[in-house]
LUMKE-479059 format. One record per residue (C-alpha): residue number from 1; residue in three letters; x, y, z. Coordinates in Angstrom, 2 decimals. Example, Ala and Ser with C-alpha at 12.3 -4.5 7.8 and 13.67 -1.06 7.14 Angstrom:
% LUMKE-479059
  pos  code     east    north       up
    1   Ala    12.30    -4.50     7.80
    2   Ser    13.67    -1.06     7.14
***
This chain:
% LUMKE-479059
  pos  code     east    north       up
    1   Unk    19.75   -21.09     0.91
    2   Unk    19.32   -18.63     4.05
    3   Unk    20.94   -14.96     4.17
    4   Unk    23.77   -14.51     6.68
    5   Unk    23.17   -14.74    10.43
    6   Unk    25.29   -10.66    10.86
    7   Unk    26.51   -10.36    14.60
    8   Unk    25.66    -6.23    14.74
    9   Unk    28.37    -3.92    16.34
   10   Unk    26.68    -2.05    19.43
   11   Unk    29.74     0.15    19.56
   12   Unk    28.97     2.25    16.59
   13   Unk    28.53     5.85    17.82
   14   Unk    24.93     6.82    17.24
   15   Unk    26.10     9.10    14.34
   16   Unk    27.56     6.83    12.52
   17   Unk    26.25     6.54     9.56
   18   Unk    24.93     2.71     8.36
   19   Unk    25.27     1.75     4.60
   20   Unk    22.31     0.67     2.81
   21   Unk    23.51    -2.94     2.66
   22   Unk    24.14    -2.45     6.68
   23   Unk    20.83    -1.25     7.36
   24   Unk    19.51    -4.24     5.00
   25   Unk    21.51    -6.94     7.52
   26   Unk    20.06    -5.20    10.93
   27   Unk    16.55    -5.13     9.37
   28   Unk    16.54    -8.67     8.12
   29   Unk    18.01    -9.70    11.58
   30   Unk    15.99    -7.56    14.26
   31   Unk    12.41    -8.91    12.04
   32   Unk    13.58   -12.89    11.41
   33   Unk    16.08   -13.53    14.35
   34   Unk    15.72   -11.04    16.87
   35   Unk    12.11   -11.23    17.46
   36   Unk    11.67   -14.05    19.95
   37   Unk     8.05   -15.24    18.63
   38   Unk     9.30   -14.91    14.87
   39   Unk    12.27   -17.50    15.90
   40   Unk     9.66   -19.66    17.24
   41   Unk     7.69   -19.84    13.71
   42   Unk    10.99   -20.84    12.10
   43   Unk    11.01   -18.16     9.25
   44   Unk    14.31   -18.18     7.29
   45   Unk    15.04   -14.94     4.98
   46   Unk    15.54   -16.21     1.31
   47   Unk    15.44   -12.74    -0.34
   48   Unk    14.87    -9.49     0.71
   49   Unk    14.82    -6.23    -1.42
   50   Unk    13.45    -2.65    -0.86
   51   Unk     9.63    -4.12    -2.40
   52   Unk     9.78    -7.24    -1.78
   53   Unk    11.19   -10.29     0.29
   54   Unk    10.84   -14.01     0.47
   55   Unk    10.88   -15.94     4.03
   56   Unk    10.15   -19.83     4.19
   57   Unk     9.47   -21.98     7.17
   58   Unk     8.76   -25.71     7.72
   59   Unk     5.57   -27.09     9.54
   60   Unk     6.23   -27.93    12.91
   61   Unk     4.14   -29.48    15.39
   62   Unk     3.64   -26.63    17.63
   63   Unk     2.88   -24.65    14.65
   64   Unk    -0.62   -27.08    13.91
   65   Unk    -3.30   -25.59    14.19
   66   Unk    -5.37   -28.72    14.16
   67   Unk    -4.58   -32.06    14.95
   68   Unk    -6.63   -34.14    13.45
   69   Unk    -5.77   -32.50     9.73
   70   Unk    -2.63   -31.49    10.21
   71   Unk    -2.45   -28.04     9.12
   72   Unk    -0.96   -24.75    10.51
   73   Unk    -3.35   -22.47    13.46
   74   Unk    -4.32   -19.50    11.47
   75   Unk    -2.65   -17.19    13.84
   76   Unk     0.82   -18.51    12.36
   77   Unk    -0.71   -18.34     8.46
   78   Unk    -1.54   -14.43     9.82
   79   Unk     1.89   -14.02    12.07
   80   Unk     3.70   -15.26     9.44
   81   Unk     2.26   -12.92     6.76
   82   Unk     2.27    -9.54     8.74
   83   Unk     6.55   -10.47     9.66
   84   Unk     6.73   -11.01     5.44
   85   Unk     4.88    -7.60     4.68
   86   Unk     6.35    -5.44     7.55
   87   Unk     9.47    -6.30     6.50
   88   Unk     9.63    -4.94     3.01
   89   Unk     7.50    -1.87     4.75
   90   Unk    10.06    -0.96     7.35
   91   Unk    12.20    -1.85     4.78
   92   Unk    11.13     0.66     1.59
   93   Unk    11.38     3.38     3.95
   94   Unk    14.55     2.50     5.72
   95   Unk    16.68     1.51     2.58
   96   Unk    15.46     4.09     0.61
   97   Unk    18.12     6.97     1.97
   98   Unk    21.93     6.05     0.75
   99   Unk    23.35     6.39     4.25
  100   Unk    20.69     6.65     7.40
  101   Unk    22.67     7.34    11.43
  102   Unk    22.20     4.69    14.11
  103   Unk    20.65     7.07    16.08
  104   Unk    17.60     7.05    13.01
  105   Unk    17.70     4.11    12.51
  106   Unk    16.91     3.12    15.79
  107   Unk    14.04     5.88    16.41
  108   Unk    13.14     5.10    13.75
  109   Unk    12.54     1.65    13.48
  110   Unk    11.51     2.11    17.13
  111   Unk     8.17     3.84    15.84
  112   Unk     7.30     1.72    13.26
  113   Unk     4.24    -1.12    13.71
  114   Unk     1.27    -2.61    12.09
  115   Unk    -1.83    -0.53    11.36
  116   Unk    -3.34    -2.68    10.10
  117   Unk    -3.89    -6.66     8.73
  118   Unk    -6.30    -8.03     6.52
  119   Unk    -6.27   -12.13     5.89
  120   Unk    -7.78   -13.98     3.22
  121   Unk    -7.47   -17.71     4.53
  122   Unk    -8.51   -19.37     1.17
  123   Unk    -7.01   -23.35     1.69
  124   Unk    -6.52   -25.08     4.58
  125   Unk    -2.38   -25.00     5.58
  126   Unk    -1.68   -28.52     4.55
  127   Unk     1.99   -28.72     3.62
  128   Unk     5.58   -29.50     4.91
  129   Unk     7.13   -26.18     3.27
  130   Unk     6.00   -23.48     3.06
  131   Unk     7.00   -19.84     1.07
  132   Unk     5.88   -16.57     2.16
  133   Unk     6.25   -13.79    -0.44
  134   Unk     5.31   -10.23    -0.02
  135   Unk     5.70    -6.94    -2.56
  136   Unk     5.41    -3.03    -1.36
  137   Unk     2.02    -1.32    -2.62
  138   Unk     3.01     1.69    -1.77
  139   Unk     6.18     3.21     0.35
  140   Unk     5.40     6.42     1.64
  141   Unk     7.01     8.81     4.14
  142   Unk     5.11     8.03     7.04
  143   Unk     2.60     4.83     5.64
  144   Unk     3.57     1.79     3.82
  145   Unk     0.96    -0.68     2.58
  146   Unk     2.17    -4.23     1.05
  147   Unk     0.58    -7.35    -0.24
  148   Unk     1.86   -10.68     1.53
  149   Unk     0.86   -14.70    -0.26
  150   Unk     1.45   -18.29     1.63
  151   Unk     2.38   -21.16    -0.17
  152   Unk     2.68   -24.37     0.54
  153   Unk     5.96   -26.69    -1.58
  154   Unk     3.14   -27.74    -3.98
  155   Unk     2.03   -23.71    -4.54
  156   Unk    -0.71   -24.55    -3.51
  157   Unk    -2.39   -20.54    -2.68
  158   Unk    -3.02   -20.66     0.87
  159   Unk    -3.69   -17.27     2.57
  160   Unk    -3.22   -13.46     1.12
  161   Unk    -2.83   -10.81     3.48
  162   Unk    -3.00    -6.58     2.77
  163   Unk    -1.22    -5.00     5.55
  164   Unk    -0.66    -1.48     6.12
  165   Unk     2.02     0.01     8.07
  166   Unk     3.03     3.43    10.33
  167   Unk     6.97     3.74     9.25
  168   Unk     7.33     7.11     9.91
***
């Protein structure tokens, strides 16, 4: 069951305070449903907390890198791991407050980005259904680090990533 898509109320004044649940919904909406490339991957958000996230997606022909073996493209694997890890890093930075203004939310989100992403490809990306899990390793004021993993429906561990993000 994926989390519901929530339409953003862009009529809020810049100084309006966003409660944590609104921040969580806005971050997940932006990461999963508003970024065109992430939509192309077909990611669905299953769980999202400040310190972990779970995303799922299905194998699609357009995501295959090796047509003979029908395995996921390495770039698709890396992109999925980056989204999962980035989600918890950004979430940790924005959800640690009880409330944040609309203006500060947009300013902080605009400054966030991937600094480093190291992917270990452990096995070929075989499967029909895939799960991305991410866990926050360090959530600081400026830098956050997360670990992300990709498994298929048989729980075969396909890839792992450690990622560092600027969050402040």
